[in-house]
Every structure is written in structure tokens, then in C-alpha cells.
N, C-alpha and C positions, 0 to 999 in steps of 0.2 A: 647593451645587448649581451648575452652570455655565448660569446663565440666557441667557448669549449664544448657546451652542449651539442653542436652540430655532429662533433666528431663520435659523441656517444650514440646520436640517432644510427650512426652507421656501423654500432657494434664492433668499432674498432678501438684499441687503447690510443689514449692520447698520446702516449708519447711515441705511438709511429709514424709521427710527422718527422719528414724530411726538412732539413735547411735551416734547423732552429739550434743545433746545439752550440754553434759558437755563440748564438745570443744568449743562450743560457749560461754558458761559461762567463760571459762578461757581467752579467747580471749577478751572478756569486761573488766573481772576483771583485767587482766594485764594492759590492755590501760588506765585503770582508778585509777589504785592504789590502787584497793580492795582486790585484791588477797593476800593471806596469804603467805609471802615471797616474795613480788612482787620486781622487781630489783632496783627500784628508789623510793620507798617509795610510799607516797600518791598521787604523780605527775604522777604515771603509767610510765609503761615502753614505751620510746619513738619509739620502732618498734616493732610489733607482726607479726611474719610470720607465716602463715597457709601453710603448706607443704603437698605434697603428689602429686601421679601419676595422669595423666589425668582421669576422670571420678570419682574421688574419693569423690568430692563433696566440692573442696575448694570455688567455687563461690558460693554455697547454704550457706557453712558457714560465708561468708563474707556478703551474704544477711542477714542473720539471724542476725550478730552482727550490722548491720547496723541499723535494727528495734530495736534492743535492744539499742543503742547508742540514738535514738530517743526517746524510751521511758523514758531514762533517763534525757531528755532534752538538750543532747549534739549535737551539728552541725554537720553534715557529708557532705563530697565532695568524690564523686566515680569517678575513672577515670578505664577504662580499656586499656592495653597496647595491640597493635597488633604487630604480628610477625615482619613485616617489620620494626618496629620502631628500632629494635636493631643496625640498621646500621645506623641510623641517629642521629647524635651527639646533645645531649641535647633536645632531642625530648621531652620525659617525663616531664623533668625540665621545658621546654617552656610551655607544655599543661598546667602543673598546676599553672602557674605563669598567663597564660592567664584566667584561670577558676576563679581563684581569684579576678583577676582584673575586670571581667566581672560581679561575682556576687556581690561583695561587693563595687564596684566602689571606690576602695582604690588607683588604679593605674589607668594608660592609657592603655585601652584596645588595642589601635592601637599600643603603644610602645611595649607591650609584644608579640604581633602577630608580630610585624616586628622582634623581638628577636628570636621567634620560626623559622621564615621564613630565617633567616639569620644563623639559628644553624648550618647547613652542612658545614659552612664556618668560623665558630666561631673561635675566637683566644683565647689564653690562659686566658684572662679576663673575657669570657663570663661565665664560671662557678662561678668565685666568684661575679659577678655582679647577676647572677640568684640567687645564693643562699643568697646573701644580701636583693634582692626584696621579695624573698620566706619569709625570715625570718619576714620582716617588714608586709608582707600583712598576714601571719598566724597569728601574734601577733595581729593585727588591725581586724581580721575577728573573734576575739573570740576563736582562737586556736580550729580549729574544727579537727574532727577524719578524716583524709584522708584513705581513702580505695582504694587500688591499685590493680586489678585483672591482672592475668598473668604478674606479676613482673618480672618474668623469660626472658621477652624479653625487659627489660629496657637497653637502651644504655649505654656504660659505662660512658659518661660525667655525664648522669642524675643520676646513682648510686653515683658518687663521691659527686655531687651537695647533695644529699639526706644524704650522711654520714656527709657531713659537717653541716648540720642543725641537725643532731642529736647528733653530739659532741658539738655544741653549739646552744642550742635553743633559747638564747637570752630572750627578754623580757617574752614569755610564753610559757608554754609547748609545745611540738610538738609530735605529736601522728599520725603514720602512721601503719594501718594494712593492710598487703599485702598479697596476695594469691600468692605462689610461688611455682613452679614444679622445683626440682633439675634435673639437666641435668644427664641424662643417662650416657653421653659419659664423665662426670667427675664428677661421685658422690663423690669422695672423696674430691676434689677441693672445691665443693660446701659446703660439710659438715664441712672443715676446716673453710671457711669463715664465716659459720654460727656460729661454735663454737667461732672464735676471737669476733665476734659482743656480743654473750651471755657473756662471760668472761669478755667484757670491761662494761658490764652491760647496753647494748646497746638496745639488743633484748632478746625478748622471742619468743622461737621456738615452734609452736603447731601443731605438725605432725598429719595428719589424717590417721588413720589405717583402713585396708579392714573392712567391716562390717563382724561380726561373724556370723555363721549360725542362732543363735537365734534372731540377730537383722535382718537377710535378712527375716527370717521367720515373723517377726512382720512388717516389711514394706509391704511384700507381704499381710499380712493377712488386713492391713489398705487398701491398694489398692483395693483388691478385696472384702473386707468385707466377706473373707471366708478364712477357714485355708488351706494353701497349703499342698499338699501330698507330699510323700517323694520323689517321682519320679520328680515331679515339683521342689523342693526345691535342689533335686541333680543336676537338669540341671543347675539351675540360680548358686548354688555354683560352679560348676564346669566350666562353661563358662563365668560367669561375674566375677569371683575372689574377690567379696566382694564391688565392686565398685557400689555404689547406682544408679548411672546414667544408667549404663549397666543392672542393674536389673530391672529398669523401662521402659527401652526400650524393653528389650525381653518380659515384660508382655505386653506390647503395640503391640508387635509383635504376640503374641498368640492371643490376643483380636481380633487383625485385620483378622486372619484366621479362627476364631471362633473354635479354637481349645482347649480351654480352657472350660471344662464343670464344672458347681457348683452345687451340691446337698446336701440338708442340712447343708449349710454354709461350705462347703468343696471343695476346688479346685483340678481339676485332669486334667492330660493331657490324652486324649483317645490312644495315641501311644507316649509313653515316650520318643523314640527315634527321634521323627520328630521335627525339628528346627523350632523355631518361623520365621514369615513371617515379614521381616525387611524391611522397607522402604529405597529407594536408596540415599535419602538425608540426612541422619543423619549428625550433625555436624562432628563428628570424622572423617567421611567418606570425607566430602565436605573439611574439613581441609587436608587431603591427597591430594585430587584432585587439590587444589590451591598451593602445593608445587612446582609444575612445574616440567619441565625436565622428567627425566625418573621414577622419583618416583612413580607417581600414576600407571602406566600401570605395573611396576614391583611388586607393591604393589598388585593389584588385581590377577597378575598372581601368586604369590606366595601364595596367600589364597587359591589356589587349590592345589599347588604343594608343599607346604612345608613338609608334611608327607613323602615325597621320600629322605629326608636326602641330603646328600652332592649332589647327583644328582640334586636337586632341581633347584639350580643356574644356571646349564649348559641349562635345559629345561626351565627356565625364558628366557634366552638369546635368545634362539632360540623363543620363543613365542614373546618378544617385538622386536625382530630384531636388537640387539644391541650387542656389544661384552662383554666379560667376564668382563674388566675393568671398562667399565660403569656401566653394573649390578651390579658390587661390589661395587661402589660408591654410586649408589642408595640404596642398601642395608644399607651400614655404615650410610647413612642419616636417613633411618627408625630406625635403632638402635639408633643414636644420639636423635632422635625424641622422644625416647621411645616406640615404636611401637614393634619392634623385641627384643629378647634377642637369643643368641646361646646357645644351648644344652650342653651337656657333651662334645661333639667332633665338632671339627672344620667344619663350613659348615652346622650343623643343625640348621637352622633358626627356630624358633617360636615366635608366636604372644604372647606377653604378656598378652592381653585379648582375648581368643579364640571368643569371640562373635564378634570382629572386623572381623576376618576373614571371618565369617558368612555373615557379613553384606557388606563386599567387594564382595562376589561372588554374592551377588542379584543384584550388579551394572553392571555385565558382561552381554553383549549381547549374543544372543542364539550362534551366531557363535563363538564368544569368548571362550564361555563356553565349547562348543563340542570341538573346538580345543585344548583347555587345557586339557581336559579329553583324547583327542586323543594322546597329547603327554604322558601324564602319563601311559595310557595302553601300548602303543608301547614301552615305557622303559621298564615297567614291564616284559611284554612278551619278550623282549628282553633280558632280564637278566640285564640289565643296573642298574636297581633300585628295591628295595625291598618295599613292604608295606602289611599290614595286610590283609586279606580277604575282610572285610567289605569295606576298601578303594579302593581297585579294583573293587568290586562290584557297588561301588556309581559311579566311574568312567565310568564304563561298561555302565551303566545308562544314564549317561550324555553325554558320547560320541555319543551314538545311531550309526548310519550309518557312522559316521566317521571312524571306524574301521571294521575290518573283520566280518560282522553281523552273518556268521555261527559260527565262532569262540565264538563271543559274546554271543550268545544267549545260545549256550551250555553251557558255563561258568557260565552264570545268571542262567539257570535253576538248576545246580548243587548247586550254592552257596544259591540259593532261598530255593530248597528243604531241605538243609542243616539246613536252618534256621525255617523250617516250624512252629515248636512247640515253639522255643524258643524266636524269635524275630519276630512277626507278621508283624509289619510295616515295616522292611526290606526285608523280603521274599515276601510279597506282592509286592513291589517296582519292585524287581529283576525279579520276575515271570510274571508280567506285561510288563515290559520291553521285556523280553524273547520272550513273544509273540508277539510283536510287531515287533521285529528283525527277526524272524523265516521266512524263505523263503520257506519251506518244510510245506505243510499242516501237516504232522504227526508231527514235531516238534512245530508247533504251538498249534496242539490239546494237546501235552504232556504240554507244558507249561500253558495252560489254566487250565488243569484237576489239576496240581498243585496248580495254581493261587486260584482257586474256593476252593479247599480241605482247604488251607491255610486261607483264608477268613471266612470260615464256622468254622473252630476250634477256631478263634478268635472272632467270631460273629459279623463279618461285613457284616452283611446280603447284603446289597445293591450291593455291588461287586460282591461277591459270586452268587448272582443272574444272574448278567450279563454275567459272565464268564461261569457259568454253562448252562444258556440257548444258548450262542455261541455255545458250544460243542453240545448240544443238536440238536439244528436248522441246523448247520452248518458241523458239523464234526463227526456225530453218526457214520457214516461208517468207521472211520479211529481209532476208539478205541476199547478196548476189551468190551466184556458183563459186566465185573467185572466194568469197569472204568464207562460204560454206567449206569449202577445202582448207580453207587457212584455219579454221577451228577444228577440223577433223585432224589436222596435221599436229595440232597444239594439243589437242585431247590426248593422241598417242603419246608425244615427246613428254607430256606432263604425267601420264600413267608411269612411263619409263622413269621419270623424274622423282615420283614416289615410290618407285619400286613395286608397283601393284603387277606382278607378272601373271596372276590369276586373272585379270582383267584383259591384259594383252593376249594371253593366251585363247581366251574366249573370243576376241576380236580376230584373230588368225584362223580359228578353226570352224567360223561359221557366223560369229557375230556383226563381220564386216558387212555381210548383204542386209543387215537392218540398220544400217547409218544411213542418214538422208543423203540427197545428191544423186548423181547418177554411175553409173557402173565404173567408170574411169575415176572417180572420185574414191569409190571405194575399193579398187584396186590399188592405188596409192597409198590409202589409209594402211591396206592390210600389208603391203610390202614393208612399210615404216614399223608397224607393230612386230613383224619377224626379224627386222634389223634390231629393234631393241629387245629382242630374246635372242640375240646372237644366231640367228638362223640366216645367214647372209646369202647363202646357195638358194635357199627358197625364196628369198626376197627377190633375188636376180631372177628365177624362172616365172615369179608371180608378173613381174615387170615385163618379161620378155613376151610371156604367153597372153598377156591382155594387152599388149602394146596399141593394137587398132583401137581397143576401147577409150584409153586416156588419150591418144594421140587425134582421135576424131571429136573430141571436146572442144579442141583448140584453146587459145588464150593461155591464162594461168596454169591450167590443168596439164595441157600438153608439155607447156615450158618446164614446171616442176618434175613432171614425168621423166621429160629426157634427163634434167640436173641428177634426178635421183639413179636414175638407170645407168647413166656415164659414170657417176661416183662410185657406185656399189660394183659396178664393172670393174672400175681400176682397182679397188680392193681386192679383187678375184684375180686379177692379174691380166685384164683385158683393158688396155689404158689407150687404145686409138682414138676412139670418140673421146675420152676426157681430155685427151691432149689436146685435141683440136680445140674444145671450148675454152681450156685454160689459155690456149694461146692467143683467141680472138672472142672473148666473152660478149662484147657488143652485138656479134652475128647471130647471137641465140636468141630466141623469142623473149624468155624472160626479162632480158636486158630493157624491151621496151615499155615493160610494166612500171608501175609506180615505184619510188625509191626504196621502198621497203623490200620489194621483190629483188630489187637490184643488189640490195646489202645480201640479202640470203644467199644470192647467186654467188658474189664475190667471197663471201664468207665460207660458203661450202666448198668452193673450189680451192681457196688458199689452205682451208683445213684439211683437206685431201692431198695436197701437195706436201703439208708438213709430215702428215701421216707417210708418205712415200719417201721422206727425207730429204724433199726438194726444198728447203728453204731459199734458196737463192731465187727460185722462180716464183714461189710464193710473195717475195718481197718485191720483185718485179712487177707482179700482177697486181698487187695493192698501191705500188706506186704509180704505174701507169693508168689504171682505173681508179680513182680515189674512191673510197666508203663515202656514201652520202653524209657520214656523221664521222667523228673521230672514236665512236664506241666501237669496241671489239670484245667479243666474249671473253670472260677472263680466262678459261682455260686455254683459249687459242693463243693469248698474250703470254702466258706462261710458257706454252711449247716453244713459241718464237721467240722468247727470251732466252730461255734455256740452251736452245740450238745455236743461236748468234752468241753465247758467251757471256750473256749478261746474267748471272747467275744471281746476284744478290736482289734486283728487281724480280726476277722469275720465283725464288724460293718465297719473298714477301707475299705475291699475289696467290702463290699455290697454298701457303699457309692460309690466307684469307678464304680461299675458296673451299679447301678442305674444313675448314672450323665452321663456315657459315653453310656449308653445302652448295654453295653458287658456283658448282661445278659438274652439277650432274644432270644429264638430258643430251647435249648435242653429241653424236657419234663420230667417231670414237674417241672424242676429245678427253673425256673423263681419264680414260685408260693412259693416253699418251700424256696427259699432264701429271698423272700419278707416275708413269714411267720415268719421266724427267724430273721429279721432286725425288724419287727414291735414287737416282743417278747422282743428283746433287748432294743430297745427304750421305750418300755413301762414300762418294769422293771426299767429303770434308770429314770424314771419321764418324759421323752420327749414324752407326749401323743399325740400332735398336730403332731409331725413329725411320730411317729408309726402309726396314722391314714392316713398320706399323703400316706405312703408306700404301705397300703393296698388299697387304692383308686387307685393310680398308676397302682398297678399289674393287678386291674379289668379292668383298660383303656387299657393297653398296651399288655398283651397276657392273655385273661381270659380263662384260661385252668385248670382245677381241682381246682376252686376258693372254694370249700368247705374246703381246706386245710387252708383257711386264717380265718376261723371261730373262731378258739382257740384263736389267737391274739386278733381278734377283741372283743370276750367275755371278755377277761382280761381287754382291755379299758373301755369297758362299766360298768363291775364291779368298776373299780376305781373310776369310774365318778358318782357312785350309781345309775345306770341305769340298774339294774337286769331285767327289762321287756325287754328291747331291746336286752339285752344280751341273754336271753333265746329264743327271736326271732330269733337272728342270728345262734343260733345251731340248732333251728327246720327248718329254712330254709335251712342251709347248709346240714342237712340230707336229706331233700326233693332233691335238687340239685343233691347229690352224689347218690340217687335211680334212678334218671331220666337218669343220664350218666351211671348207673352201676357200678360205682366205689364204690370198699370197703376200698380200701387205706385210713388210717386216721380217718376211722369213729369210731374207737374203743374208741378213747379219747373223741368224740362228745357225743358218747352214754352214757359214763361216766359220762359226766359234766349234761347231761340231766336227768338222774335217780338221782345223788345228788340234781339237781334243784328241781324235783318232790318230793323227799322227804321232802327237806326244806319248800316246799310248803302243806305239809301234804297229798300228794296223794301216798300213801305206794304201793298202786296198779300199779299205773302209773309207779313208780320207778322199781317196780320188773319187768313189761314188757320191760322197757330198759334193765335192768339188763338182761332179758332172749336173747334180741337182742344182747348183747353186748357180751354174752358166746357163742352165735352161731357163731359171727365174729371171736372171739377168736379162735375157735374151727376150723374154716376155713384159718384163716392166718398162726397159729402155731408160730406166733412172740413173743419174749419176750416183746415188748410193749403191744401187746393184752393181754398175760396172766397179765402182772401188772395191766393193766385196770380192768381185770375181778376180780383179788384179791382184789383191791381197792372199786369196785362196790359190791362185796360180802359183805366186810367189813363193809362198810357204811351202806348198805341197811340192811343187818342181825345184825349189831352190832357184827361180828364175829372176834374176838381177834386174832383167828388163821391165819384167812386169813391176817389181818394187818401185824402180826408179818412176815408172808411169802413175803407180798408186798413189806416191808422194807428190807428183804434180798434179793430180786430182783433187788430192784432199785441200791441198793449198788453193786451190781455184774455187773451191766449195765454201772454204772460209767458215768453218764450223770449229772451234779451238779445240773442243774435247775429242773430236773425230780425229782432227788432225795430230794432237797429241799423242793420241791412243795408237795412229797408225805408224808413226815414226818409232814409237818404243817397241811395239809388235816386231817391226822389220829389224830394227838393231839386236831385239832379243835372238831372233833366228839368223843374225847375222848376215843380213840382206841390205844393209845400208849403213853408211859411215856412221860410226859412234858419235861423232861430234853434233849428229842430229838430237842427241840426248840433251844437249844445253838448249835447244829450241824448243822441245817438249817440256823441260823443266818451267822454262819460263811462261809457257803456255798455262801449264799446270798453277803457275803462281798467279798468272792474272785471273784465275779462275777462284781462288783461294782453296784448292784443292788440296788439303794438307794430307791425307792419308797418300793420294797418288803421288805427291812429291817424295814422301818419305819412301815409298816403295821405289820410286824412281832412284833415288840416292843411294840405295843399295846395289842397283843395276850399275849406276856410275863408277862406284867404286871398283866394282867387278872389272871394270874397263879402265881403270886407272885413270879416270877424268878428274878435273880439279872442281871441287864442290864450293858454293858459295861461303861467304866468310862464316867463320864459326860461330860468332855471337848470334848471326839470322839462323843458322841450322839449329842451336840450343833452344832459341825461342820457339821456333815452329815444332820443335820435337815435344817442347813442355806443352803447348797450347794443344797438339794432337792428343798427348796422353791426358792430360785434363778432360779432353771432349771424350776420350773412349772410357774414362773413369766415369763421367756423367752418364754414359750410355749403359754401365752396370756390368762391363765387362770384368770377368774374373783375372788373376794374374796370368792364369795359363793363356786364356784367350788373348789377354794383350801382348804376349809372348808370341803368340802365333801371327796377330795381325802386324806386330811391327817387325817381325822376322828376327827376334833376339832370343835371348835364354831368360827363363822365369829369373835367376840371379840378377839380371841386367834390369830386368823391370822392379824389382824390388830396391834396387839402388836408383834408380830413375824418380820412382815416386817418394822416395826418402829425400831427395835433392829438391824435388817440388814442393811437398810439404815443408820443408825447411826454408825455402826462399819466398813462398806464398804467406806462410804464418798459418795455414790451415792443418788443422789437427787430425782430420779425419774424411775418409771419401765421403760422407755424408756433408760434410761442411765444403769440400771442393763442389759438389754436385751442385749444392744450393746457390754457390757463388757464380757457378756456369749458368745456371737456370735464370739467375736474377740479373744476370750482366755485370756482377761486381768482381768477377775474377778479372785480376790486373793485368792479364794477357790480352 
């Protein structure tokens, strides 16, 4: 099998593979005699065998070795052996003779061709004659290095001729480099033969091992110019088994289906369990197609049926219409070809390369695929075979109406509903298929309800919108009032998720009256649409004005109305009712509903608490009343991790959400997630990317945008643009007032008070403090209290307030907030400078490179001891490299680092000298792919 062709399918250069440089060097050194301990001294080893399974990169190593020989001025000759040559005596030897004769004109090419043509009927002297001719031709041609690919197909006669040449090279050194795949049918025999050659000093064996996880990561990063996510790496390691060609093929498949998403130079799979879209004409697949007989149909059938264990062979026989012996022979041939291996029990066939099974399935026609799925499902239903739930569900989806549609739709609804929270991709496929199979309108409506809910939970709004609208427009009379309300909520949330502001506006301005359900339904739907349009005050008024309508409907309608009303009121600064619900959620009506609504109640309460800065209360809430599932919406996890100081997992999840769109819908978490992501990136020196996140948030879901102001203000301050930063704060406060939102404004009023004081306007600073105090009284949250204490301390130089602020932030245990508070108080000479050591350590735990560098300048001003010089130098270099990768000019670098431009030039010079990079472009590329040594 030509494993090099797989790389070509992916449109990537063969030399792009990682983890093979040492192998290439070993091949070249062994063949030229430059390797330490080479078998035959300076003449080189007569035979170098590059071994390994199909797809491991033998052809690639051979091609790289050929280039290396050419670079040393050594002539080369390359041959590839076809599988059908193994039964033609002296085929390879005759071809080699002919090639030498034609290339070097040292013999009569017609005679060489005649020898090759006569090879099948050759006599005992043919081998000796070919060996003599080859010895003469090789010597006369300057002893080229002969590279032979797929040497395992060489016929026995040619092997004997080559062995004769190796043992008696004659006038000049003979050097063969062969790519050789050991036979899975006789691995011990091949191993013994290779060992005999090595022991005789005739061969050097260079085995190619599968790529390790780090090498696969490097290969993917090189191909995508982005770091792969753990889920992408996990799939590639599991399905490709370290074979470079398979890795590249899988990547090409993901690219083909546009299912690879990249953000911030990180690559993600929106649906980790979704396989790549593989083309039907892959070389390994075509190789199996050409084997003839039953091998091809048996391989395709087994790709679907092999998880069924011993029963698979019988089902394959039924699928291909052949008896057990014929199928057994085909399976044995696939085993001999290295395609299959047997599991721990007889009859448990498995594919050595799982990705090959996926590729074979793509070659099945629609009827073939459904027929095989039908066989699998029927066997499982009859108790003749067993398989796990996911396998049965996949075959039910594939079989369609080839099996009992009523039973299939029922099982798919059950299997899909069970996976709603844990495996969104699988649940969506199962529930969509169930809806298509269902013959009764009630069952179809039930499948669509579950499908819409699943898609909404996993923030896949386009699919959720379609299913929800189908229920509302075609099946409204077949579902319960509670389910109907849920579909209306999902419909609105999904409109927000796909940014259809026109449709949301139409609902708000009158379309809500045309929705199915009672007046209470429509009131809640309109209020939710208003929130998605950032019209929070109107949403609050709508719920308040129509409270009697939604409350009298009782049940889920009243419970959801109460939840929405209390959360919106909290965002507007009225927190009393919300605080009561958050303190004891089981006492509220929604708690008594099914677990999905309980999940909604806890998620909404925790989300609102985090928006109010109350991480500790959110954590206590979720700990005291465990969610029905471990699943939490991705944006909520980002905000929680960020506030708690778990910045690496927060950033990883945020990139996933921003790359795949799995962060839009739930309010106002997308804005909060974007704010936290920007803060993390900015604190780590990734200023351009931090700004990109803010701009993206404004464009994708422009809701509660004043929450972004603090992150943007930090960026402006880092770049020395204090005037712009102050304007950002002022504009955000104006926007919040227009929207009626109070949540998050306490931090903005604090920053404005500090700014006014720094500008010398103490009266303006006092007015800001008065407003901050009013808001703190309204909200009654820990964050609001902390901001009031900080403002009081700074504006009035109140050390008692400063001491209390430090006590509060330590109790709140949010690392960034704690470090920033200590730094601010020390800067205003309201706290002991020794606190800067604590702040510095907190920034270090967060890997906040820029904050650490800025704080070092403050610490020097107070004469405080800094960490050891080597650590500081390493951090400064990593920060400088990060800022360069962000595209900052020398002038901007000087402002950010608070040094002169001359100092920047000196630092850059030292950095380039130490790392070996010659330009900003090279340094940036190394930072993006993770190759930077720091």
C-alpha cells in the first residue's frame, strides 16, 4: 500500500510530517557510513530497511532520504514495487537492470527488457545472469543509492538476486534503501529474516514508530497554524493510532466539511463526536477495492458490523451473499494485509486503523448502508448480538425505515433524551431521526420538542429554531401548555442566537399576540424578546404590567414568569425578591417541576449571581442544590473559572465558545464571557486579541455592552490612552442608564471616581462616590460593598475603609480582584507596600505577565525586593515576545512596558540573539504555533 499517497490527498507536502527527522538522518548515515557504529564502516551499510505498518510514513522517509542523498551529491534511483509483482519471477531485478541500462547507457536496454519479459519462464541461470549484470551496471553508474518502495512485494527470485549483490558487491559499494512492511501473517518470520541480515552485517533496520501525542500535536499545529484542542487531539490519537497519513487525512476531512473552527490560533471541533467527512477515493480504500474477490464487499460490510463481535461474520455473510468459508477467507486475507486484527476472543475482528473503517463506510451507497444497519438492528433486537447504546442508536439512525419505524422512533427518543445534556451531537441526530421516522403526530411532536430543547441547551440555534417553529406552527394543539411555552422560549432565544433582530423586533411590536398559547405565554415571550434586544426596562414593565395574566395560568408559566421577573429586576437594581429565591430555590414553584426546569432555575440563578459578582454565593447555591447533570452551559463555566482564578481552563473554554458560536443565546452570559476573556488576554499581554474579543461581542450579541467597559478601559490604560479609557467608562454608564441596568455599574462608578480624583476634580469624584454608594445600597452585593469601600478610601484617604476593603476581597477569594484592590490601595498610599508581594504572587498564579511587569515598576518605586533576576528576565522576554506577536510597534511596546524606545530595541536584540529568530515574523510564527522556547 502506498502510504505516501495519503499525504498527497490532504494537499500538504510530504516533508511536513513531524517526528521523522531522526529516522531520515539514521537512514542516510547508515547508507553512507557516517553513522556511529555503522555496520560496514565508511562504505556504509549495503541495505537499509525502513519498516512499519501502512500509513506510518515509510514512503515519506524514503522521499526525504532521496533529497538528503542528492544534497550530498550522491546519485539515486527510485523504484516502487506493485503488489502483483510478487508472483512474477525476477520482476524487480529485471526492472532494476532495465532502468540502469536506459539511464546510464552501459548495456543494451532491449536485452534487459527481453530478460524481464522472459522472467516468468526464467531458468536457474537467470538469477546469476541478472546479478552479474546488475553488479556491473551499478559499479559503472557510480554506485547510486537504489531506493525501493513497498519492497515487501518483491518476488523471491529478485530477493535472492539482491541478496547476492549484498554479499558480493564487487567493484563498488552497493547501497539499497528499502521501505518494507512486515507481514502481519508472519511477523516472526520477517523479524527472524531481518535479524539474520543484520547479524551478517548486511542490513540496518530503521523501524518507524507511531507518532506520539506531542508529535501529533505538532503536526496538526503546523498544518492548521493553530493549536489543536484536547477533543480534536483525542479523536486523532484514537482513530489514527499515530500514523501521519491518517492524521492528515482526518484533518482534510474536517476541513472539507467546515467542521474545524479556529479562534485565537486554536482549533476546535464544534461537535467532538462528529467524524470527519472522508472522500471515497483514499489510496488505502482504493487498494482494498483492487484486491478483488470478496475482499472489498466484506471489508465494507465489516466496517459497519465489526462492533457486533462474533455475530459480525455471520451478518457479513448475509450482507454479501456468500457462505461462511468464503467470508472467512476474505477476512483472513484482510488480516494478512494488515487491515484487521482479532480481539481477545475468536471472531472479534477489529480494524487496526479505526479511521479506515470510517473511510470504508463513506464508500457505501444509500441502500448498502441502510441494509447493513438493518442487519445490525435486527440482530440486536432479536438478542442474537449485543452492542452498546451509542452503536444501536447510530444504526437506528442509518437504517431509517428499513426497520420497524414505530419501534425505532420510540427507542431513538429514549436514547436521544438520555443524552440531551451529556452528548449534544448524538442526541440531536437521534431525535431528528426519531421525528422523521415517527408516524403518529403526537410522537413526532414529542421528538421535535426534545430536539429543540437539546439544540438550545447546546446553543445550536439554527437547528433549535427550525424544530421549535415546526412545533409552534404545525403541532401546537398536540403538546401541553408547558411544552408550548418552552418552544416559544426556545424560539425567541434561538432568534437571538442567530442574530435575527428583525424577527425579535416584530415579536416585540405586535407579533407576540399571534403566537399560540394564552396571554401569559405571550407576555413571557415578549419580555424575553425585549431582553434579547437589550430593552431590559421594557421587559421589566411588560412582566410587571401583565403579572396577573401569567401568574393565573399557574404551573410552569407562573414559575418561569417569577424566575424571569426576579432576575430582570435584579439586573435593574431591585434584588430583594431575587435574593429570597437564590437563598432557598426549593421553595419556588419551578423547583417542583421536572428536572429540566430545575436545571433552568439553578442555571439562571447562578448566572445572575455571577453577573452581580457573587461567585461565592453562586458556588454555594450549586453545591447545596446539585444540578440534575454535571452539564453547565459553556459561557457560565468560563465566567465561573475566570472569577475563581482558573484562567487556563477558562481561556480554553472561551476559545471553544468563540470559535464555534457555542456562547450566544443565554443572557447576559455571552457578554460576561467576552468580558472575562478580554480581561485574561489583556492581563497576559495579548492586547490585540483582547480587543478583538470585545469587538466581536459587540457585533455578535449586543446585549448589556456596558459590562465590557472595564476590560476595554484596562486595554486603553495599558496602551497609555487614558483619555479614551475615561470616555469608554463614561459612554458605558450612559448606555446602562438608557437601558435601566444597574448590574456592573458599581465598578464603572469606582473607576470614574478614581479618574476624576486623578484629574484634580475632587467634587466630581465625590459625586461619583455618592452614586456608587446609592447603587451599593440598591444591590447589597459583596462586590458593590467592596467598590464603595475602595471609593471611600481613595476619595477621602480613609485607611479604615481601605483595611475593610482588603478584608472583604480576601473573603471573596477572587484572585484578580484581590490583587487589583491591593495594588490600587498601595498606589494611593492607603495600605502597607508589603501587600504588593501578595498581589505579585496572585498575578503569578494567574500567569498575568503584563500585570506582573507593571507591578514590578511599582515595587521598585517602593524599594521592595524583586524575585530572582533569572525569573524576571524570563518573564520579561516572554511578555516581549507576546507583545511582538500582537503586532505592537516599538513605540507602543515602550508605552506598555513603561520604558524608552531605546530600551525596547536593546531588549528585542537580546531576545532575537538568544532565541535564534531573525525577524518579528519568525518570532510571531513561533508564538502562534507554540514553538517559542519560553
